[in-house]
C-alpha positions as semicolon CSV with decimal commas, in nm:
position;residue;x (nm);y (nm);z (nm)
1;M;-4,231;2,639;5,250
2;N;-4,606;2,600;5,168
3;A;-4,475;2,584;4,834
4;R;-4,344;2,297;4,964
5;V;-4,598;2,159;5,172
6;G;-4,862;2,273;4,847
7;F;-4,596;1,999;4,572
8;S;-4,619;1,771;4,880
9;L;-5,017;1,725;4,914
10;S;-5,075;1,786;4,455
11;R;-4,820;1,441;4,459
12;G;-5,054;1,226;4,704
13;V;-5,313;1,324;4,495
14;V;-5,189;1,244;4,284
15;G;-5,064;0,934;4,319
16;A;-5,381;0,825;4,500
17;A;-5,611;0,930;4,089
18;V;-5,301;0,634;3,982
19;L;-5,405;0,406;4,221
20;A;-5,746;0,430;4,183
21;L;-5,690;0,406;3,824
22;G;-5,543;0,072;3,852
23;I;-5,768;-0,110;4,138
24;L;-6,041;-0,015;3,877
25;A;-5,809;-0,179;3,638
26;C;-5,772;-0,418;3,777
27;S;-6,159;-0,539;3,832
28;P;-6,336;-0,806;3,670
29;P;-6,530;-0,726;3,323
30;T;-6,834;-0,747;3,404
31;G;-7,177;-0,852;3,154
32;S;-7,432;-1,099;3,018
33;V;-7,384;-1,449;2,809
34;S;-7,718;-1,609;2,629
35;G;-7,834;-1,882;2,414
36;K;-7,963;-2,193;2,343
37;V;-7,928;-2,528;2,557
38;T;-7,999;-2,830;2,287
39;Y;-7,949;-3,170;2,350
40;K;-7,918;-3,442;2,032
41;G;-8,028;-3,158;1,798
42;Q;-8,342;-3,041;1,951
43;P;-8,382;-2,724;2,159
44;L;-8,429;-2,783;2,601
45;K;-8,725;-2,792;2,791
46;G;-8,659;-2,715;3,117
47;G;-8,375;-2,676;3,342
48;Y;-8,109;-2,498;3,443
49;V;-7,768;-2,465;3,302
50;A;-7,490;-2,239;3,595
51;F;-7,161;-2,199;3,553
52;I;-6,909;-2,220;3,762
53;N;-6,619;-2,032;3,862
54;S;-6,289;-2,211;3,777
55;S;-6,177;-2,007;4,046
56;G;-6,388;-2,060;4,324
57;G;-6,562;-1,700;4,265
58;Q;-6,908;-1,684;4,201
59;T;-7,200;-1,892;4,051
60;F;-7,440;-1,740;3,809
61;S;-7,702;-1,932;3,750
62;A;-8,022;-1,953;3,537
63;P;-8,363;-2,124;3,448
64;I;-8,377;-2,260;3,033
65;Q;-8,649;-2,149;2,878
66;E;-8,941;-2,389;2,719
67;D;-8,754;-2,310;2,319
68;G;-8,384;-2,409;2,513
69;S;-8,296;-2,078;2,543
70;Y;-8,125;-1,912;2,872
71;Q;-7,998;-1,547;2,949
72;I;-7,745;-1,428;3,256
73;P;-7,788;-1,061;3,276
74;K;-7,502;-1,045;3,511
75;I;-7,241;-1,206;3,499
76;T;-6,826;-1,071;3,569
77;G;-6,553;-1,237;3,362
78;G;-6,361;-1,564;3,452
79;S;-6,307;-1,937;3,392
80;Y;-6,632;-2,051;3,449
81;K;-6,787;-2,486;3,440
82;V;-7,074;-2,508;3,261
83;T;-7,328;-2,725;3,449
84;V;-7,704;-2,877;3,284
85;E;-7,968;-3,019;3,515
86;T;-8,360;-3,111;3,388
87;E;-8,373;-3,370;3,684
88;S;-8,631;-3,089;3,919
89;L;-8,850;-3,181;3,632
90;K;-8,898;-3,519;3,664
91;P;-9,215;-3,570;3,757
92;Q;-9,178;-3,680;4,149
93;G;-9,264;-4,049;4,152
94;E;-8,967;-4,078;3,935
95;T;-8,719;-3,968;4,152
96;K;-8,495;-4,230;4,186
97;G;-8,113;-4,133;4,285
98;V;-8,198;-3,753;4,314
99;P;-8,099;-3,766;4,702
100;F;-8,408;-3,487;4,828
101;K;-8,596;-3,728;5,121
102;S;-8,974;-3,764;4,986
103;V;-9,220;-3,522;5,168
104;S;-9,591;-3,706;5,284
105;K;-9,968;-3,544;5,151
106;E;-9,974;-3,489;5,458
107;G;-9,702;-3,280;5,405
108;P;-9,498;-3,118;5,668
109;P;-9,558;-3,216;6,100
110;K;-9,783;-2,935;6,164
111;E;-9,554;-2,796;6,498
112;N;-9,287;-2,729;6,175
113;L;-9,546;-2,493;6,013
114;P;-9,351;-2,111;5,988
115;P;-9,614;-1,881;6,156
116;K;-9,894;-1,774;5,941
117;L;-9,802;-1,431;5,684
118;N;-10,019;-1,142;5,593
119;L;-9,990;-1,080;5,282
120;P;-10,111;-0,798;5,194
121;G;-10,409;-0,857;4,849
122;N;-10,340;-1,166;4,581
123;P;-10,027;-1,235;4,472
124;A;-10,176;-1,218;4,132
125;D;-10,210;-0,895;4,128
126;Y;-9,870;-0,829;4,217
127;G;-9,848;-1,081;3,895
128;Y;-9,699;-1,343;4,078
129;K;-9,895;-1,666;3,878
130;M;-9,796;-2,002;3,976
131;A;-9,697;-2,293;3,801
132;S;-9,899;-2,558;3,831
133;P;-9,723;-2,911;3,826
134;G;-9,817;-3,095;3,439
135;A;-9,661;-2,753;3,292
136;Q;-9,353;-2,921;3,523
137;M;-9,363;-3,249;3,391
138;D;-9,441;-3,190;3,013
139;R;-9,093;-2,950;3,060
140;Y;-8,895;-3,317;3,129
141;V;-8,586;-3,342;2,953
142;P;-8,393;-3,707;3,040
143;I;-8,052;-3,593;3,020
144;P;-7,721;-3,786;3,131
145;R;-7,633;-3,709;3,465
146;K;-7,271;-3,572;3,315
147;Y;-7,417;-3,196;3,293
148;A;-7,493;-3,211;3,603
149;D;-7,132;-3,193;3,736
150;P;-6,908;-2,949;3,714
151;D;-6,602;-3,231;3,676
152;Q;-6,761;-3,438;3,478
153;S;-6,951;-3,173;3,214
154;G;-6,713;-3,171;3,017
155;L;-6,837;-2,795;2,939
156;K;-6,634;-2,472;2,942
157;F;-6,630;-2,042;2,865
158;D;-6,462;-1,800;2,958
159;F;-6,626;-1,530;2,994
160;R;-6,455;-1,156;2,864
161;G;-6,718;-0,920;2,897
162;G;-6,970;-0,729;2,743
163;N;-7,255;-0,920;2,552
164;Q;-7,167;-1,296;2,515
165;T;-7,349;-1,557;2,329
166;Y;-7,305;-1,929;2,452
167;D;-7,474;-2,210;2,325
168;I;-7,520;-2,535;2,454
169;N;-7,535;-2,878;2,203
170;L;-7,515;-3,173;2,482
171;S;-7,513;-3,503;2,348
172;D;-7,476;-3,933;2,534
């Protein structure tokens, strides 16, 4: 009877191991994606790229650097709709059609301010550098609004794992 229990137990352990391997084999591949974003053959100087999972999964995004490059260091396998936006860099006085309320020069009402934070030391001591608003305005390049809409951009990418490159070439 003990031999039978031992045999049954070992079959259970083997079955659990096979099941665990099956689950691991079904998990989506991971990796990174990087590339360059151009508009009319010229690198975009700023904005954001977003990869929106077509089956409703996770969305991944990255800023566009001044040379037009972007990098998403960790992304899971799947089919993605891709968007590109530069409106976030648009100078404040030129926000026609952007669905954000403008902020008054005085800032938010005093009763809505968060409590004062006591941060340790100078943020610059920790490597934080505040971007100058003028630098962002210099990076703004207007592109057709369709590229900010996942259903209208026409940009698609199938990520299958590993380190992949996806250059995005925009036009009118």
